[in-house]
N, C-alpha and C positions, 0 to 999 in steps of 0.2 A: 270294342270294350264298352260296357255300359257306363253311364255317368257315375253311379255309386262305386263301381269297381275302379274307375279312374281316380276318384277322390280317395278311396282307400289305398290305392297304389301310391298316390302322391303322399299321403300320410306316412306310409311305410318308408318311402324313399327319403323324405325329410327326416324322419326318425333315425334312419340308418346313417344318413349323412351327418347328422348332429352327433350321433354316438361315435362315428369314425373320427370326426374332428376332435372330440373329447379324448379318445384313446391316444391319438397322436399328441395332443396337447399335454396330457399327463405324462407320457413317456419322455418328451423333451423337457418338460418342466422339472422333472426329477434330476435330469442331468445338468441343466443350466442353473437352476435355482438352488437345488440341494447338493450340487457338486458331486453327484454319484459317479464313481469310477466304472460301474457296471454299464457296459454299452449294450446290454440286451434289449434296451428300449421297451420295457414292459409298460404298456399303458393300461388304463382301467376305465371302466364305465359301469353303469348299473342298468339292470333290466328296466327299472322305473324310467330311465331316460328315453326309451323308445317312444312312449306316448307323449312325454313332455316335449321332446324335440319335434315329434310328429305334429304337434299343435301349430307349428310354424306354417304348415301347409294351409291352415285355415285363418290364422291370425294375421299373417303378414300380407297376403294379397290385397285385402281391402285397404290396409294402411299404405302399402306401396302405391296403390292407385290414388289415394287421397293426398299423399304428400309427394307425388312425383315431381312437382315443380319446385320443391325445396332443394336447396343446395346439398351436396354430399355430406358435409359436416353436420348440418342441422338434422337431416334424416337419420344419420347414424347415431347422433346424440339422443334423439327422440326414441329410436328403436332400442338403444341400450338401456334407457330408463324403463321402457316396457319390459325388456328381458329381466331386469333386476326385480321389478314388481312381480312378474310371473314366477321367477326363481324363488322369491321370498314366499309367495303364496303356496307354491308346490312343496317347498321345504317344510313349511308349517303344517300343511295338510298331511304330508307323509309322516311327520313327527306325531301328529294326532292319531293317524290311522295305525301306524306300525311302532310307535314309541321311539322312533329314531329317524334322523334325516341322513340319507346315505352320504351326502357330501358335506356334512357338518364341519364348517370351517373353524379352525382353532388358531390360525395365525393370520396375519394381515389385518387390515381394517375391515372388520365384519360386523354384521348386525344379527345378533342372536344365533350366529353360526350358519344362517341360511344364505346370506349373500356377502360377497366381498366387494367393497367399494373400489379397492385398488385394481380390480379386474375390469372396471368400467371401460377403459380404452380397448381392452381385448374384446369386450362385448360389442363395442362400436365396430371393430373390424369384422367380427363374426356376423353382425347384422348386415353389413354390406355384402358379404359373401353370400349369405342366405338370400338377400334381395336379388343379386345377380343370378343365382341358381333358379329362383322362382320365376323371375322375369323371362328366363330362357325356357324353363321346363313347363310351366303352367299352360301357356297357349298350345304347346305341342301335345300335351297330354289330355287337356280338357276339351278338345274339339268335339263338336256334336257328331254322333255317329251318322254316317250317310246312308 
């Protein structure tokens, strides 16, 4: 597989992984936080999330390499800040382009409906999962063709 195909495949993989995590999160969030009795576990995501989560394939590897000597807590804290910045920028961009932000937050401690600060610990956990996936997947996928 050529280098561009491998990068595109990694982009699609990370986008799909991010969307899958989001679907599971929203399904369990409704039961745990909103105390829904319906155990159908309907989760949700948005098509816009595929390229947004896919960006982790390009944004995370250089950061992982740069901060690999930092302890677990500091890396996850830094990555979560980065995620909030990107989430805000993407929410604002989508609002500008489409006149709405698909995830527009109306509850919790949020900023303009684009990010929720109370999700920060969840983003820390998410970032460490993404780091582990990329550290395992990237070298296996991006080997030079022989």
